[in-house]
BAGU-337175 format. One record per residue: residue in three letters; z, x, y of N, C-alpha, C in turn. Coordinates in pm, whole numbers, plus 50000, padded with zeros to 5 digits. Layout:
% BAGU-337175
AlaZXYZXYZXY;...
***
This chain:
% BAGU-337175
Met499925006849869500074999149982499825008250132;Ser500725020050102500775029150233499315033550268;Ser498405035850164497155038350177496255029650266;Thr496525016750265495725008050338496515009150490;Leu497605010150492497995011350646497535023550715;Asn497475035650646497055047950710496125054150615;Pro494875050350624493825057350526493705072950538;His494035076750633493895093950658495205100250586;Ser496185092450553497555102350502497235111550407;Glu496335107050310496265112950189495205124850205;Arg494305123850313493195133850321494115143150425;Ser495015142050518495475148450602496615157250515;Gln497205150150430498255158450354497505169850259;Ala496185165250199495405175750148495155185150216;Ala494635184650359494185191350468495485203550476;Ala496385197050512497775204150520498085213950423;Ser498355208750299498635216650190497325229950178;Gly496285224650185495145234850179495175244850266;Leu495645242350392495655250250509497055260050466;Thr497925255650423499185262150403498805273250271;Leu497995266150180497795275950061496805286650106;Phe495865285050178495065292550257496045305150320;Ala496715299950393497585308750475498505318550379;Ala499035315150263499705318750175498965329850115;Val497745327550058497115335450000496435348350096;Met496215343750218495865355250314496845363450354;Met498205358250365499485366150396499605375650272;Leu499335370650132499575379050043498655393250040;Val497405388750090496255399050089496505408450215;Val497205401850309497635410850429498685422050396;Gly499665414950321501005423350284500645433850176;Phe499635429350102499145441149992498195451550078;Val497425448250175496785457550238497555467750333;Asp498635459650370499535468250461500425475550394;Leu501065473450292501645479050194500795492550164;Val499715490450101498925502150072498655512150171;Arg498555506750309498335515250428499515520550445;Gly500635515750433501855522050452502045532550328;Ile501715532050228502015542750136501075553250165;Met499755551150176498845562150254499195568750342;Ala499875564050449500315572650549501475580150524;Ile502555573950451503675582750390503095591550312;Val502315590150210502215601450100501095609850150;His500025607050172498645612950203497935611550323;Asp498635616250427498355611050571496955618550646;Asp496265625750579495075631450622493865622550602;Val493975609650558492995600150565492935594250704;Phe493795595850785493955590250902493335596351026;Val492905591351143492495599351249493595603151347;His493405617651385494625620051467494165619251604;Thr494815613551724494715610151824495825617151900;Pro495395626851985496515637852053497035630752163;Asn496305620852241496745616752381496845601852355;Tyr497895595552262497885580852239499285577752301;Val499375565952378500445560252449501815558252332;Phe501255552352241502155546952117502255554052037;Lys502615569452045502505577851951503635578451881;Phe503655578951727504535580451612503835591051519;Ser504845596251466504335602851360503415595451242;Leu502625599651167502085591351089502875584250968;Gly504125594250939504915590550838505895575950909;Gly506135576751035506715566951100505875552651101;Trp504825554051123503695542251110503685539050986;Gly503725547150868503675543450753504885534950703;Trp506105539050740507095531650701507155517350753;Ile506835516950892506755502750968505525496450864;His504575498550856503525493150763503905488550630;Leu504725498450578505295496750428506515484550450;Phe507255483950538508305472450541507515459350590;Leu506655459950655506215448550721505255442750606;Gly504475451550528503795447550390504665442450292;Ile505785444650279506545440650190507365427350229;Ala507445426550352507995413350423506675404050425;Ala505755405950445504405396350400504205395150272;Leu504465401750187504425394550058505465387050021;Met506645388950069507795380050029507715366750083;Val507125366750221506805353250290505605347650256;Gly504625354250176503405348450145503745341350002;Val504555344949924505265339149794505785326749837;Gly506695327449948507695316150009506935304150049;Leu505405309250098504775297950151504175288450046;Phe504095292349931503515283649831504755271649797;Arg505825272649868506525261349871506355253049981;Val505505256250075505445247750181506475242050276;Ser507315250050289508635247250365508275250650502;Leu508945244650602509165248250742509635263150777;Trp510725266550705511285279850747510075292150696;Ala509425287950587508325296350538507275297750630;Arg506965285850691505755286350797506125293750925;Val507525292450975507915298651100507815314051061;Leu508605316550951508585331050920507295337350882;Gly506165329450825505065334750818504265336650953;Val504485327151063504195329251199504545342951242;Val505905345751245506795357351295506145368451243;Val505995370351103505725382351030504035383551067;Ala503425374651062502005376451083501605382751216;Ser502435376851319502445379651456502775395851476;Leu503995398751402504415414251405503395424151337;Leu502615418651235501575427551185500455426951248;Leu500205416351339498925416851439499375429651536;Ile500555428051591500825437551712500785451151646;Val501475455751549501395468451478500185472651468;Asn499305464551397498095467751356497265470151476;Phe497485462951587496835465651716497195478051759;Leu498585484251771499055495651808498575505951737;Ser498025507851613497595516551534496265516751512;Ile495555509951582493965509051609493545524251616;Pro494005533251675493625544351677493565556251558;Tyr494565551751475494685558151361493855553751253;Tyr493525542451229492715537251126491915524051178;Pro490855528251258490345516251352489715502851260;Leu488815507851143488325494751075489485488351011;Trp490375492950944491355486850855492065479750957;Ser492415483651078493245476451184492535464951217;Leu491325463451251490645453951292490505441051187;Val490285447251058490165438150960491645428850926;Val492705438150949494115432350919494575422751041;Ile493805426751181494205418251273493465403951269;Ala492145404251218491515393451188492055383051082;Leu492595390550974493425382350875494535376050926;Cys495425383150994496545378651055496435366751159;Ala495125367151223494905358051309494575344651229;Phe493935345851130493695333051029495045328650977;Val495795336850948497115331850882497875323051009;Ile497845329851120498655323351222497955309351245;Trp496675308551250495965294751269496295286551150;Gly496195292851032496435281550927497885276350922;Leu498965284150977500205280050976500705271251086;Cys499755272951210500125267251330499185253351337;Val498195250651271497515241151298497725225651203;Val498805230351117499625218851033500585213551101;Arg500455200951124501575193451211502535189351124;Pro503975188251152505045183851076504835173650999;Glu504335163851052503985149350989503215151250868;Asp502005162550879501285161450748501615171050634;Ser502755178450677503115183950561503885175650444;Pro503485177850312504195171350223505685170450207;
***
């Protein structure tokens, strides 16, 4: 009977679940990519470009630890997003935003990889923010 009162409710709930699932999978991909990037910077840092006059200069090991911890956080939030809960969506936006900022600041060290992760984080933020609270199951 509720479908006759609101014919778009099933469709909007499916869209909300689909976008949250999309964001969860993308968050897992971003987390894995950033985890690998962190390990690369910590263990074998000669794959990165060395920029001598960069404003946000850290050692590559420092960037590696930042990416490693954010990658682990993204993996944990990505798993939590499969439960489609509000706390996981909020935390997903926060972690994706932090990953976006960190990857923007580390563009000079690994430009192409940083731009790919920035785009993936933007998709995650979009997927988590476009779902309205009344649409989530």
